[in-house]
ROKENU-544424 format. One record per residue: residue in one letter; x, y, z of N, C-alpha, C in turn. Coordinates in Angstrom, 1 decimal. Layout:
<nodes>
{"a" {X Y Z} {X Y Z} {X Y Z}}
...
</nodes>
This chain:
<nodes>
{"m" {42.9 10.0 -95.4} {41.4 10.1 -95.5} {41.1 11.4 -96.2}}
{"t" {40.2 11.4 -97.2} {39.9 12.6 -98.0} {38.8 13.3 -97.2}}
{"a" {39.0 14.6 -97.0} {37.9 15.5 -96.4} {36.8 15.7 -97.4}}
{"q" {35.6 15.7 -96.9} {34.4 15.9 -97.8} {34.4 17.3 -98.4}}
{"f" {34.6 18.3 -97.5} {34.6 19.7 -98.0} {35.8 20.4 -97.4}}
{"h" {36.2 21.5 -98.1} {37.2 22.4 -97.6} {36.7 23.8 -97.8}}
{"i" {36.9 24.6 -96.7} {36.5 26.0 -96.8} {37.7 26.9 -96.9}}
{"i" {37.7 27.8 -97.8} {38.9 28.8 -97.9} {38.3 30.2 -97.8}}
{"t" {39.0 31.1 -97.1} {38.6 32.5 -97.1} {39.9 33.3 -97.0}}
{"d" {39.7 34.6 -97.1} {40.8 35.6 -96.9} {40.8 36.1 -95.5}}
{"s" {41.9 36.7 -95.1} {42.1 37.0 -93.7} {41.3 38.2 -93.2}}
{"a" {40.5 38.8 -94.1} {39.6 39.9 -93.7} {38.4 39.3 -92.8}}
{"a" {38.1 38.0 -93.0} {37.1 37.4 -92.2} {37.5 37.3 -90.7}}
{"h" {36.7 37.9 -89.8} {37.0 37.9 -88.4} {36.6 36.5 -87.9}}
{"l" {37.6 35.7 -87.4} {37.4 34.4 -86.8} {38.1 34.4 -85.5}}
{"s" {37.4 33.8 -84.5} {38.1 33.7 -83.2} {39.1 32.5 -83.1}}
{"k" {39.9 32.5 -82.1} {40.8 31.4 -81.9} {40.1 30.0 -81.8}}
{"d" {38.9 30.1 -81.2} {38.1 28.9 -81.0} {37.6 28.4 -82.4}}
{"d" {37.2 29.3 -83.3} {36.8 29.0 -84.6} {37.9 28.2 -85.4}}
{"l" {39.2 28.7 -85.2} {40.3 28.1 -85.9} {40.7 26.8 -85.4}}
{"t" {40.5 26.6 -84.1} {40.9 25.3 -83.5} {40.0 24.2 -83.8}}
{"i" {38.7 24.5 -84.1} {37.7 23.4 -84.4} {37.4 23.3 -85.9}}
{"a" {38.3 23.9 -86.7} {38.0 23.9 -88.1} {39.2 23.4 -88.9}}
{"p" {39.5 22.1 -88.8} {40.7 21.6 -89.5} {40.7 21.8 -91.0}}
{"h" {39.5 21.8 -91.6} {39.4 21.9 -93.1} {39.1 23.3 -93.5}}
{"l" {39.9 24.3 -92.9} {39.7 25.7 -93.2} {41.1 26.2 -93.6}}
{"t" {41.2 27.0 -94.7} {42.4 27.7 -95.0} {42.1 29.2 -95.1}}
{"i" {43.0 30.0 -94.5} {42.9 31.4 -94.5} {44.1 32.0 -95.3}}
{"v" {43.8 32.7 -96.4} {44.8 33.3 -97.2} {45.0 34.7 -96.8}}
{"p" {46.2 35.1 -96.4} {46.3 36.5 -95.8} {46.4 37.6 -96.8}}
{"y" {45.8 38.7 -96.4} {46.0 40.0 -97.1} {47.4 40.4 -96.6}}
{"r" {48.0 41.4 -97.4} {49.2 42.0 -97.0} {48.9 43.5 -96.8}}
{"i" {49.6 44.1 -95.8} {49.4 45.5 -95.5} {50.7 46.2 -95.5}}
{"a" {50.9 47.1 -96.4} {52.1 47.9 -96.5} {52.1 49.1 -95.6}}
{"v" {53.0 49.2 -94.6} {53.1 50.3 -93.7} {54.5 50.8 -93.7}}
{"d" {54.7 52.0 -94.1} {56.0 52.6 -94.3} {56.8 51.7 -95.2}}
{"d" {57.9 51.2 -94.7} {58.8 50.4 -95.6} {58.6 48.9 -95.4}}
{"l" {57.6 48.5 -94.6} {57.4 47.1 -94.3} {56.1 46.6 -94.8}}
{"i" {56.1 45.3 -95.1} {54.8 44.6 -95.5} {54.5 43.5 -94.5}}
{"y" {53.3 43.6 -93.9} {52.9 42.7 -92.9} {51.8 41.8 -93.5}}
{"r" {51.9 40.5 -93.1} {50.8 39.6 -93.5} {49.8 39.6 -92.4}}
{"e" {48.5 39.8 -92.8} {47.5 39.9 -91.8} {47.3 38.5 -91.1}}
{"g" {47.1 38.6 -89.8} {47.0 37.3 -89.1} {48.3 36.7 -88.7}}
{"i" {49.4 37.2 -89.2} {50.7 36.6 -88.9} {51.6 37.7 -88.2}}
{"e" {52.0 38.7 -89.0} {52.8 39.8 -88.4} {52.0 40.9 -87.9}}
{"i" {50.8 41.1 -88.4} {49.9 42.1 -87.9} {48.5 41.5 -87.6}}
{"t" {48.0 41.7 -86.4} {46.7 41.1 -86.0} {45.9 42.2 -85.3}}
{"g" {44.7 41.8 -84.9} {43.9 42.7 -84.1} {44.5 43.2 -82.9}}
{"d" {45.4 42.4 -82.3} {46.0 42.8 -81.0} {47.1 43.9 -81.2}}
{"n" {47.8 43.9 -82.3} {48.9 44.9 -82.4} {48.6 45.9 -83.5}}
{"c" {47.5 45.8 -84.2} {47.2 46.6 -85.3} {47.2 48.1 -85.0}}
{"a" {46.5 48.5 -83.9} {46.3 49.9 -83.5} {47.7 50.5 -83.3}}
{"d" {48.6 49.8 -82.6} {49.9 50.3 -82.3} {50.7 50.5 -83.6}}
{"v" {50.7 49.5 -84.4} {51.4 49.6 -85.7} {51.0 50.8 -86.5}}
{"l" {49.7 50.9 -86.7} {49.2 52.0 -87.6} {49.2 53.3 -86.9}}
{"r" {49.1 53.4 -85.6} {49.2 54.7 -84.9} {50.6 55.3 -85.1}}
{"h" {51.6 54.5 -85.1} {53.0 55.0 -85.2} {53.5 55.1 -86.6}}
{"a" {52.7 54.7 -87.6} {53.2 54.8 -88.9} {53.4 56.2 -89.4}}
{"r" {54.3 56.4 -90.3} {54.6 57.7 -90.9} {53.7 57.9 -92.1}}
{"s" {53.1 56.9 -92.7} {52.3 57.0 -93.9} {51.0 56.2 -93.7}}
{"r" {50.0 56.4 -94.5} {48.8 55.6 -94.5} {49.0 54.2 -95.0}}
{"p" {48.4 53.2 -94.3} {48.6 51.8 -94.8} {48.0 51.6 -96.1}}
{"r" {48.6 50.6 -96.8} {48.0 50.2 -98.1} {47.7 48.7 -98.1}}
{"l" {46.4 48.4 -98.4} {45.9 47.1 -98.3} {46.1 46.4 -99.6}}
{"m" {46.7 45.2 -99.6} {46.9 44.4 -100.8} {46.2 43.0 -100.7}}
{"s" {45.4 42.8 -101.7} {44.6 41.5 -101.6} {45.5 40.3 -101.9}}
{"p" {45.2 39.1 -101.4} {45.9 37.9 -101.9} {45.9 37.9 -103.4}}
{"t" {47.0 37.4 -104.0} {47.1 37.4 -105.4} {46.5 36.1 -106.0}}
{"v" {46.4 36.1 -107.3} {46.0 34.9 -108.0} {46.8 33.8 -107.7}}
{"a" {48.2 34.0 -107.7} {49.1 32.9 -107.3} {48.9 32.4 -105.9}}
{"d" {48.6 33.3 -105.0} {48.3 32.9 -103.6} {47.1 31.9 -103.6}}
{"y" {46.1 32.2 -104.3} {44.9 31.4 -104.3} {45.1 30.1 -105.1}}
{"e" {45.9 30.1 -106.1} {46.2 28.9 -106.8} {46.9 27.9 -105.9}}
{"r" {47.8 28.4 -105.1} {48.5 27.5 -104.2} {47.6 27.0 -103.1}}
{"a" {46.7 27.8 -102.6} {45.7 27.4 -101.6} {44.7 26.3 -102.2}}
{"f" {44.3 26.6 -103.4} {43.3 25.6 -104.0} {44.0 24.3 -104.3}}
{"r" {45.2 24.3 -104.8} {45.9 23.1 -105.2} {46.2 22.3 -103.9}}
{"a" {46.6 23.0 -102.8} {46.9 22.3 -101.6} {45.6 21.6 -101.0}}
{"a" {44.5 22.3 -101.1} {43.2 21.8 -100.6} {42.8 20.6 -101.4}}
{"l" {43.0 20.7 -102.7} {42.5 19.6 -103.6} {43.3 18.3 -103.5}}
{"e" {44.4 18.3 -102.7} {45.1 17.1 -102.4} {44.3 16.2 -101.4}}
{"n" {43.3 16.9 -100.7} {42.5 16.1 -99.7} {41.0 16.2 -99.9}}
{"t" {40.6 16.9 -100.9} {39.1 17.0 -101.1} {38.8 17.3 -102.6}}
{"d" {37.6 17.1 -103.0} {37.2 17.4 -104.3} {36.2 18.6 -104.3}}
{"a" {35.9 19.1 -103.2} {34.9 20.2 -103.1} {35.4 21.3 -102.2}}
{"i" {35.5 22.5 -102.8} {36.0 23.7 -102.1} {35.0 24.8 -102.2}}
{"l" {34.7 25.4 -101.1} {33.9 26.7 -101.1} {34.8 27.8 -100.6}}
{"s" {35.1 28.8 -101.4} {36.0 29.9 -101.1} {35.2 31.2 -101.0}}
{"i" {35.2 31.8 -99.8} {34.4 32.9 -99.4} {35.2 34.1 -99.2}}
{"h" {34.8 35.2 -99.9} {35.7 36.4 -99.9} {35.1 37.7 -99.6}}
{"t" {35.9 38.7 -99.2} {35.5 40.1 -99.0} {34.7 40.5 -100.3}}
{"s" {33.8 41.4 -100.0} {33.0 41.9 -101.2} {33.9 42.4 -102.3}}
{"r" {33.5 42.1 -103.5} {34.3 42.5 -104.7} {34.2 44.0 -104.8}}
{"e" {33.3 44.7 -104.2} {33.2 46.2 -104.3} {34.2 46.8 -103.3}}
{"i" {34.8 46.1 -102.5} {35.7 46.6 -101.5} {37.2 46.3 -101.8}}
{"t" {37.5 45.0 -102.2} {38.8 44.6 -102.5} {38.8 43.7 -103.7}}
{"d" {40.0 43.3 -104.2} {40.1 42.4 -105.3} {40.2 40.9 -104.9}}
{"s" {40.0 40.6 -103.7} {40.1 39.2 -103.2} {39.2 38.2 -104.0}}
{"w" {38.0 38.5 -104.2} {37.1 37.7 -104.9} {37.5 37.5 -106.4}}
{"k" {37.9 38.6 -107.0} {38.3 38.6 -108.4} {39.6 37.7 -108.6}}
{"n" {40.5 37.9 -107.7} {41.7 37.1 -107.8} {41.5 35.6 -107.6}}
{"a" {40.6 35.3 -106.6} {40.3 33.9 -106.3} {39.5 33.3 -107.5}}
{"s" {38.6 34.1 -108.1} {37.9 33.6 -109.3} {38.8 33.3 -110.5}}
{"e" {39.8 34.2 -110.7} {40.8 33.9 -111.7} {41.6 32.7 -111.4}}
{"a" {42.0 32.5 -110.2} {42.7 31.3 -109.8} {41.9 30.0 -110.0}}
{"a" {40.7 30.0 -109.6} {39.8 28.9 -109.9} {39.7 28.6 -111.3}}
{"h" {39.5 29.6 -112.2} {39.4 29.4 -113.6} {40.7 28.8 -114.2}}
{"s" {41.8 29.3 -113.7} {43.1 28.8 -114.1} {43.3 27.3 -113.8}}
{"i" {42.9 26.9 -112.6} {43.0 25.5 -112.3} {42.0 24.7 -113.0}}
{"g" {40.8 25.2 -113.2} {39.8 24.5 -114.0} {39.2 23.3 -113.4}}
{"h" {39.1 23.3 -112.0} {38.5 22.2 -111.3} {37.0 22.5 -111.0}}
{"k" {36.1 21.7 -111.4} {34.7 22.0 -111.3} {34.2 22.0 -109.8}}
{"g" {35.0 21.5 -108.9} {34.6 21.4 -107.5} {35.0 22.7 -106.7}}
{"i" {35.5 23.7 -107.4} {35.9 25.0 -106.7} {34.8 26.0 -106.9}}
{"i" {34.1 26.4 -105.8} {33.1 27.5 -105.9} {33.6 28.7 -105.2}}
{"v" {33.6 29.8 -105.9} {34.1 31.1 -105.3} {32.9 32.0 -105.0}}
{"l" {32.8 32.5 -103.8} {31.6 33.2 -103.4} {32.0 34.6 -102.8}}
{"d" {31.2 35.6 -103.3} {31.4 36.9 -102.8} {30.5 37.1 -101.6}}
{"s" {31.1 37.4 -100.4} {30.4 37.6 -99.2} {29.5 38.8 -99.1}}
{"r" {29.8 39.8 -100.0} {29.1 41.1 -100.0} {29.3 41.9 -98.7}}
{"t" {30.4 41.5 -97.9} {30.6 42.2 -96.7} {32.1 42.1 -96.4}}
{"i" {32.5 42.4 -95.1} {33.9 42.3 -94.7} {34.0 42.1 -93.2}}
{"c" {35.1 41.6 -92.7} {35.4 41.5 -91.3} {34.4 40.6 -90.5}}
{"a" {33.7 41.2 -89.6} {32.8 40.3 -88.7} {31.7 39.7 -89.5}}
{"g" {31.2 40.4 -90.5} {30.1 39.8 -91.3} {30.6 38.7 -92.1}}
{"q" {31.8 38.9 -92.7} {32.4 37.8 -93.5} {32.7 36.6 -92.6}}
{"g" {33.2 36.8 -91.4} {33.4 35.7 -90.4} {32.2 35.0 -90.1}}
{"v" {31.0 35.7 -89.9} {29.7 35.0 -89.7} {29.4 34.0 -90.8}}
{"l" {29.7 34.4 -92.0} {29.4 33.5 -93.2} {30.3 32.4 -93.2}}
{"v" {31.6 32.6 -92.9} {32.5 31.4 -92.8} {32.1 30.4 -91.8}}
{"r" {31.7 30.9 -90.6} {31.2 30.0 -89.6} {30.0 29.3 -90.0}}
{"e" {29.1 30.0 -90.7} {27.9 29.3 -91.3} {28.3 28.2 -92.2}}
{"a" {29.3 28.4 -93.1} {29.8 27.4 -94.0} {30.4 26.2 -93.3}}
{"l" {31.2 26.5 -92.2} {31.9 25.4 -91.5} {30.8 24.6 -90.8}}
{"q" {29.8 25.2 -90.2} {28.7 24.4 -89.6} {28.0 23.6 -90.6}}
{"a" {27.7 24.2 -91.7} {26.9 23.5 -92.8} {27.7 22.3 -93.3}}
{"a" {29.0 22.5 -93.3} {29.9 21.4 -93.9} {29.8 20.1 -93.0}}
{"t" {29.4 20.3 -91.7} {29.3 19.1 -90.9} {27.9 18.5 -91.0}}
{"q" {27.0 19.2 -91.7} {25.6 18.8 -91.7} {25.0 18.5 -93.1}}
{"c" {25.7 18.9 -94.1} {25.2 18.8 -95.5} {26.0 17.7 -96.2}}
{"d" {25.3 17.1 -97.2} {25.9 16.0 -97.9} {26.5 16.4 -99.2}}
{"n" {26.3 17.7 -99.7} {26.9 18.1 -100.9} {27.2 19.6 -100.8}}
{"i" {28.1 20.1 -101.7} {28.6 21.4 -101.6} {27.5 22.4 -102.0}}
{"d" {26.6 22.0 -102.8} {25.5 23.0 -103.3} {24.6 23.3 -102.1}}
{"d" {24.4 22.4 -101.2} {23.6 22.7 -100.0} {24.3 23.7 -99.1}}
{"i" {25.6 23.6 -99.0} {26.4 24.5 -98.2} {26.3 25.9 -98.8}}
{"v" {26.5 26.0 -100.1} {26.4 27.3 -100.8} {25.0 27.9 -100.6}}
{"r" {24.0 27.1 -100.6} {22.6 27.7 -100.4} {22.5 28.3 -99.0}}
{"r" {23.1 27.5 -98.0} {23.0 28.0 -96.6} {23.7 29.4 -96.5}}
{"v" {24.9 29.4 -97.1} {25.7 30.7 -97.0} {25.0 31.8 -97.7}}
{"r" {24.6 31.5 -98.9} {23.9 32.6 -99.7} {22.7 33.1 -98.9}}
{"g" {21.9 32.2 -98.3} {20.8 32.7 -97.5} {21.2 33.6 -96.3}}
{"a" {22.4 33.3 -95.7} {22.8 34.1 -94.6} {23.4 35.4 -95.0}}
{"i" {23.9 35.5 -96.3} {24.4 36.8 -96.8} {23.3 37.9 -96.7}}
{"e" {22.1 37.5 -96.9} {21.0 38.5 -96.9} {20.6 38.9 -95.5}}
{"r" {21.2 38.2 -94.5} {20.8 38.5 -93.1} {21.9 39.1 -92.3}}
{"v" {23.0 39.5 -92.9} {24.1 40.1 -92.2} {24.1 41.6 -92.4}}
{"y" {24.3 42.3 -91.3} {24.2 43.8 -91.4} {25.3 44.4 -90.5}}
{"s" {26.0 45.4 -91.1} {27.1 46.0 -90.3} {27.0 47.6 -90.5}}
{"v" {27.3 48.3 -89.4} {27.5 49.7 -89.5} {28.7 50.1 -88.6}}
{"y" {29.3 51.3 -89.0} {30.5 51.7 -88.3} {30.4 53.2 -88.1}}
{"h" {30.7 53.7 -86.9} {30.9 55.1 -86.6} {32.4 55.4 -86.8}}
{"i" {32.8 56.4 -87.6} {34.2 56.7 -87.9} {34.5 58.0 -87.2}}
{"d" {35.5 57.8 -86.2} {35.8 59.0 -85.4} {36.9 59.9 -86.1}}
{"s" {37.7 59.2 -87.0} {38.8 60.0 -87.7} {38.6 59.7 -89.2}}
{"i" {38.2 60.7 -89.9} {37.8 60.5 -91.3} {38.9 60.6 -92.3}}
{"e" {40.1 60.9 -91.9} {41.2 61.0 -92.9} {41.5 59.7 -93.6}}
{"a" {41.3 58.6 -92.9} {41.5 57.2 -93.5} {40.5 57.0 -94.6}}
{"l" {39.3 57.6 -94.5} {38.3 57.4 -95.6} {38.7 58.1 -96.9}}
{"r" {39.5 59.2 -96.8} {40.0 59.8 -98.0} {41.0 58.9 -98.6}}
{"h" {41.9 58.4 -97.8} {43.0 57.5 -98.4} {42.4 56.3 -99.1}}
{"s" {41.4 55.7 -98.5} {40.8 54.5 -99.1} {39.8 54.7 -100.2}}
{"g" {39.5 56.0 -100.4} {38.5 56.4 -101.4} {37.1 56.2 -101.1}}
{"i" {36.8 56.0 -99.8} {35.4 55.9 -99.4} {34.7 57.3 -99.4}}
{"l" {35.5 58.3 -99.0} {35.0 59.7 -99.1} {36.0 60.5 -100.0}}
{"s" {35.4 61.4 -100.7} {36.2 62.3 -101.6} {36.9 63.3 -100.8}}
{"d" {37.9 64.0 -101.4} {38.6 65.1 -100.7} {37.6 66.2 -100.2}}
{"a" {36.7 66.5 -101.1} {35.7 67.5 -100.8} {34.9 67.1 -99.6}}
{"h" {34.4 65.9 -99.5} {33.6 65.5 -98.4} {34.4 65.5 -97.1}}
{"v" {35.6 65.1 -97.2} {36.5 65.1 -96.0} {36.7 66.5 -95.5}}
{"a" {37.0 67.4 -96.4} {37.2 68.8 -96.1} {35.9 69.4 -95.5}}
{"l" {34.7 69.1 -96.1} {33.5 69.7 -95.6} {33.2 69.1 -94.2}}
{"g" {33.4 67.8 -94.0} {33.2 67.2 -92.7} {34.1 67.9 -91.6}}
{"a" {35.3 68.2 -92.0} {36.2 68.9 -91.0} {35.7 70.3 -90.7}}
{"i" {35.1 71.0 -91.7} {34.6 72.3 -91.4} {33.4 72.3 -90.5}}
{"l" {32.5 71.3 -90.8} {31.2 71.2 -90.1} {31.4 70.5 -88.7}}
{"g" {32.5 69.8 -88.6} {32.7 69.1 -87.3} {31.8 67.8 -87.2}}
{"v" {31.6 67.2 -88.4} {30.8 66.0 -88.4} {31.6 64.7 -88.7}}
{"k" {31.1 63.6 -88.3} {31.8 62.3 -88.5} {30.7 61.4 -89.2}}
{"p" {31.2 60.5 -90.1} {30.2 59.7 -90.8} {29.9 58.4 -90.1}}
{"i" {28.7 57.9 -90.3} {28.4 56.5 -90.0} {28.3 55.7 -91.3}}
{"l" {29.1 54.7 -91.4} {29.1 53.9 -92.6} {28.3 52.6 -92.5}}
{"a" {27.7 52.2 -93.5} {27.1 50.8 -93.5} {27.6 50.0 -94.7}}
{"v" {27.6 48.7 -94.5} {27.9 47.8 -95.7} {26.6 47.6 -96.4}}
{"d" {26.5 48.3 -97.6} {25.2 48.3 -98.3} {25.5 47.7 -99.7}}
{"d" {24.9 46.6 -100.0} {25.0 46.0 -101.3} {26.5 45.8 -101.6}}
{"g" {27.3 45.4 -100.6} {28.7 45.1 -100.8} {29.6 46.3 -100.7}}
{"c" {29.1 47.5 -100.6} {29.9 48.7 -100.5} {29.9 49.3 -99.1}}
{"l" {31.1 49.9 -98.7} {31.1 50.7 -97.5} {30.7 52.1 -97.9}}
{"v" {29.5 52.5 -97.4} {28.9 53.8 -97.9} {28.5 54.6 -96.6}}
{"p" {28.7 55.9 -96.7} {28.2 56.8 -95.6} {26.6 56.9 -95.7}}
{"i" {26.0 56.7 -94.5} {24.5 56.8 -94.5} {24.0 57.9 -93.6}}
{"e" {24.9 58.5 -92.8} {24.5 59.5 -91.9} {25.7 60.2 -91.3}}
{"k" {25.5 61.4 -90.8} {26.6 62.2 -90.2} {26.2 62.6 -88.8}}
{"v" {27.1 62.5 -87.8} {26.9 62.9 -86.5} {28.0 63.9 -86.0}}
{"r" {27.7 64.7 -85.0} {28.7 65.6 -84.4} {29.3 65.1 -83.2}}
{"t" {28.6 64.3 -82.4} {29.2 63.9 -81.1} {29.1 62.4 -80.9}}
{"r" {29.9 61.8 -80.0} {29.8 60.4 -79.7} {28.5 60.0 -79.2}}
{"n" {27.9 60.8 -78.4} {26.5 60.5 -77.9} {25.5 60.3 -79.0}}
{"q" {25.6 61.2 -80.0} {24.8 61.1 -81.2} {25.1 59.8 -81.9}}
{"a" {26.3 59.4 -82.0} {26.7 58.2 -82.7} {26.1 57.0 -82.0}}
{"i" {26.2 57.0 -80.6} {25.7 55.9 -79.9} {24.2 55.8 -80.1}}
{"e" {23.5 56.9 -80.1} {22.0 56.9 -80.4} {21.7 56.3 -81.8}}
{"r" {22.5 56.7 -82.8} {22.3 56.2 -84.1} {22.5 54.6 -84.2}}
{"l" {23.6 54.2 -83.5} {23.9 52.8 -83.6} {22.8 52.0 -82.8}}
{"v" {22.3 52.5 -81.7} {21.2 51.8 -81.0} {19.9 51.8 -81.9}}
{"e" {19.7 52.9 -82.6} {18.5 53.0 -83.5} {18.6 51.9 -84.6}}
{"f" {19.9 51.7 -85.1} {20.1 50.7 -86.1} {19.7 49.3 -85.5}}
{"m" {20.1 49.0 -84.3} {19.7 47.7 -83.7} {18.2 47.5 -83.5}}
{"v" {17.5 48.6 -83.2} {16.1 48.5 -82.9} {15.3 48.1 -84.1}}
{"e" {15.9 48.2 -85.3} {15.2 47.8 -86.5} {15.0 46.3 -86.6}}
{"f" {15.7 45.5 -85.8} {15.7 44.1 -85.8} {15.1 43.5 -84.6}}
{"t" {14.2 42.5 -84.8} {13.5 41.9 -83.7} {14.0 40.5 -83.3}}
{"d" {14.7 39.8 -84.2} {15.1 38.5 -84.0} {16.6 38.3 -84.4}}
{"i" {17.5 38.5 -83.4} {18.9 38.5 -83.7} {19.6 37.3 -83.2}}
{"v" {20.3 36.6 -84.1} {21.0 35.4 -83.8} {22.4 35.7 -83.2}}
{"q" {23.1 36.6 -83.8} {24.4 37.0 -83.3} {24.5 38.5 -83.3}}
{"a" {25.3 39.1 -82.4} {25.5 40.5 -82.3} {26.9 40.8 -81.8}}
{"m" {27.6 41.6 -82.5} {29.0 42.0 -82.1} {29.2 43.5 -82.1}}
{"i" {30.0 43.9 -81.1} {30.5 45.3 -81.1} {31.9 45.2 -81.5}}
{"l" {32.3 46.1 -82.5} {33.7 46.0 -83.0} {34.5 47.3 -82.7}}
{"g" {35.7 47.1 -82.4} {36.6 48.3 -82.1} {38.0 47.8 -82.2}}
{"t" {39.0 48.7 -82.0} {40.4 48.2 -81.9} {41.0 48.2 -80.5}}
{"r" {40.2 48.7 -79.6} {40.6 48.7 -78.2} {39.6 47.9 -77.4}}
{"p" {40.0 47.3 -76.2} {39.0 46.6 -75.4} {37.9 47.6 -75.0}}
{"i" {36.7 47.1 -74.9} {35.5 48.0 -74.7} {35.7 48.8 -73.4}}
{"a" {36.4 48.3 -72.4} {36.6 49.0 -71.2} {37.4 50.3 -71.4}}
{"e" {38.3 50.3 -72.4} {39.2 51.4 -72.7} {38.6 52.3 -73.8}}
{"s" {37.5 52.0 -74.3} {37.0 52.7 -75.5} {36.1 53.9 -75.1}}
{"p" {36.2 55.0 -75.8} {35.3 56.1 -75.5} {33.8 55.8 -75.8}}
{"m" {33.6 54.7 -76.6} {32.3 54.2 -76.9} {31.8 53.2 -75.9}}
{"r" {32.4 53.1 -74.8} {31.9 52.2 -73.8} {30.4 52.3 -73.4}}
{"p" {29.9 53.5 -73.4} {28.5 53.7 -73.1} {27.6 53.0 -74.1}}
{"l" {28.1 52.7 -75.3} {27.3 52.0 -76.3} {26.9 50.6 -75.7}}
{"q" {27.9 49.9 -75.1} {27.6 48.6 -74.6} {26.5 48.6 -73.5}}
{"s" {26.6 49.7 -72.7} {25.6 49.8 -71.6} {24.2 50.1 -72.2}}
{"r" {24.1 50.9 -73.2} {22.8 51.2 -73.9} {22.2 50.0 -74.5}}
{"l" {23.1 49.2 -75.2} {22.6 48.0 -75.9} {22.1 47.0 -74.9}}
{"r" {22.8 46.9 -73.8} {22.3 45.9 -72.7} {20.9 46.4 -72.2}}
{"e" {20.7 47.7 -72.0} {19.5 48.2 -71.6} {18.3 47.9 -72.6}}
{"e" {18.6 48.2 -73.8} {17.6 48.0 -74.9} {17.3 46.6 -75.3}}
{"f" {18.4 45.7 -75.1} {18.3 44.3 -75.6} {18.8 43.4 -74.5}}
{"p" {18.1 43.3 -73.4} {18.6 42.5 -72.2} {18.7 41.0 -72.6}}
{"a" {18.0 40.5 -73.6} {18.0 39.1 -73.9} {19.1 38.8 -74.9}}
{"c" {19.8 39.8 -75.4} {20.8 39.6 -76.5} {22.2 39.7 -75.9}}
{"a" {23.1 38.8 -76.2} {24.4 38.8 -75.8} {25.3 39.5 -76.8}}
{"f" {26.0 40.5 -76.4} {26.9 41.3 -77.3} {28.3 40.9 -77.1}}
{"s" {29.0 40.3 -78.0} {30.4 40.0 -77.8} {31.2 41.2 -78.4}}
{"f" {32.3 41.4 -77.8} {33.2 42.5 -78.3} {34.4 41.9 -79.1}}
{"v" {34.6 42.3 -80.3} {35.7 41.8 -81.1} {36.6 43.0 -81.6}}
{"r" {37.9 42.8 -81.7} {38.7 43.7 -82.3} {38.7 43.5 -83.9}}
{"y" {38.3 44.6 -84.6} {38.2 44.4 -86.0} {39.6 44.2 -86.6}}
{"n" {39.6 43.5 -87.8} {40.8 43.1 -88.4} {41.6 44.2 -89.0}}
{"p" {43.0 44.1 -89.1} {43.8 45.1 -89.7} {43.4 45.5 -91.1}}
{"s" {42.9 44.5 -91.9} {42.4 44.9 -93.3} {41.3 45.9 -93.2}}
{"l" {40.4 45.8 -92.3} {39.4 46.8 -92.2} {39.9 48.1 -91.6}}
{"a" {40.9 48.0 -90.7} {41.5 49.2 -90.1} {42.3 50.0 -91.2}}
{"a" {42.8 49.3 -92.2} {43.5 49.9 -93.3} {42.5 50.8 -94.2}}
{"l" {41.3 50.4 -94.1} {40.3 51.1 -94.9} {39.6 52.2 -94.2}}
{"i" {39.2 52.0 -92.9} {38.4 52.9 -92.1} {39.2 53.6 -91.0}}
{"g" {40.4 53.2 -90.8} {41.2 53.7 -89.7} {41.0 52.9 -88.4}}
{"i" {41.7 53.3 -87.4} {41.7 52.6 -86.1} {40.8 53.2 -85.0}}
{"e" {40.2 54.3 -85.4} {39.3 55.0 -84.4} {37.8 54.8 -84.9}}
{"a" {37.4 53.6 -85.0} {36.0 53.4 -85.4} {35.4 52.4 -84.4}}
{"t" {34.1 52.5 -84.4} {33.3 51.5 -83.6} {32.1 51.0 -84.4}}
{"g" {31.9 49.7 -84.4} {30.9 49.1 -85.3} {30.0 48.2 -84.6}}
{"i" {28.9 47.8 -85.3} {28.0 46.8 -84.8} {27.8 45.8 -86.0}}
{"c" {27.9 44.6 -85.8} {27.5 43.6 -86.8} {26.5 42.6 -86.3}}
{"i" {25.5 42.3 -87.0} {24.5 41.4 -86.5} {24.1 40.4 -87.6}}
{"l" {23.7 39.2 -87.2} {23.1 38.2 -88.0} {21.7 38.1 -87.6}}
{"e" {20.8 38.4 -88.5} {19.3 38.2 -88.2} {18.9 36.8 -88.4}}
{"a" {17.9 36.4 -87.7} {17.4 35.0 -87.8} {16.8 34.8 -89.1}}
{"e" {16.7 33.5 -89.5} {16.1 33.2 -90.8} {14.6 33.5 -90.8}}
{"w" {14.1 34.0 -91.9} {12.7 34.3 -92.0} {11.9 33.1 -92.1}}
{"d" {10.8 33.0 -91.4} {9.9 31.9 -91.5} {8.8 32.1 -92.5}}
{"d" {8.9 31.6 -93.7} {7.9 31.9 -94.7} {6.6 31.2 -94.4}}
{"s" {6.6 30.3 -93.5} {5.4 29.6 -93.1} {4.5 30.3 -92.1}}
{"a" {5.2 31.3 -91.5} {4.5 32.1 -90.4} {3.3 32.8 -91.0}}
{"p" {2.2 32.9 -90.2} {1.0 33.6 -90.7} {1.3 35.1 -90.8}}
{"d" {0.7 35.8 -91.8} {0.8 37.2 -92.0} {-0.1 37.9 -91.1}}
{"d" {0.4 38.8 -90.3} {-0.4 39.6 -89.3} {-1.4 40.5 -89.9}}
{"d" {-1.2 40.8 -91.2} {-2.2 41.7 -91.8} {-3.5 41.0 -92.3}}
{"f" {-3.6 39.7 -92.1} {-4.8 39.0 -92.6} {-5.4 38.2 -91.4}}
</nodes>
């Protein structure tokens, strides 16, 4: 039996085990992460569960390698054996080459049913969009409607991260050598946001308490939240940012905050000592009356 739609993504998308078990028409193409003399496939040899241990004991900084054009060609051809419509959702083109390589693979195959989409985000935000696509695939009659659903959700996904160890940001090019050196002198740590597809510093803090206040202030900007996640590499009970969970529960008693371990691909970029928040805002109701009139 031919599947109506197939969703493909790269392994930077954070998806739960439940997501994977209920999504038979989903393919995840892994990033590779070079650590010392070894190369790990994300989601296979290196996962959110063992990532912190692997990177903490590494002698050198990890190097993130996007899935290749050939990797995507194989994934597309395999999916086309059972469907004529593929939506492929990727890490922001401003962060990695995943979207670029998938686009080249789709062009090489030349099948008009392959649509390659830039998520403009990474990790939990990208996972939100993949889940949106999987849900839409069960409700929509054509691939264009699924694409519209996902594109609409892209504008409603927001992520911020407090970075406790900034050396990783020098290695990944997010911060320059001069900014890292200045941060060390001043004793400040950055808060990054995913802004227009880029990981960019938006503020600096000196203490974890200040970081918690800034992350809570970020959340206060939103009044109608569909999903909210706290991200880290350690269980929240073991994290020095545990008070963040308590503060968020106080400020947003009606909102359920799930804790997820962020993916190794993100850890390769921002390090293993970061804490983030990712939210999906509710759809805007254009039919609602304007309070100003």
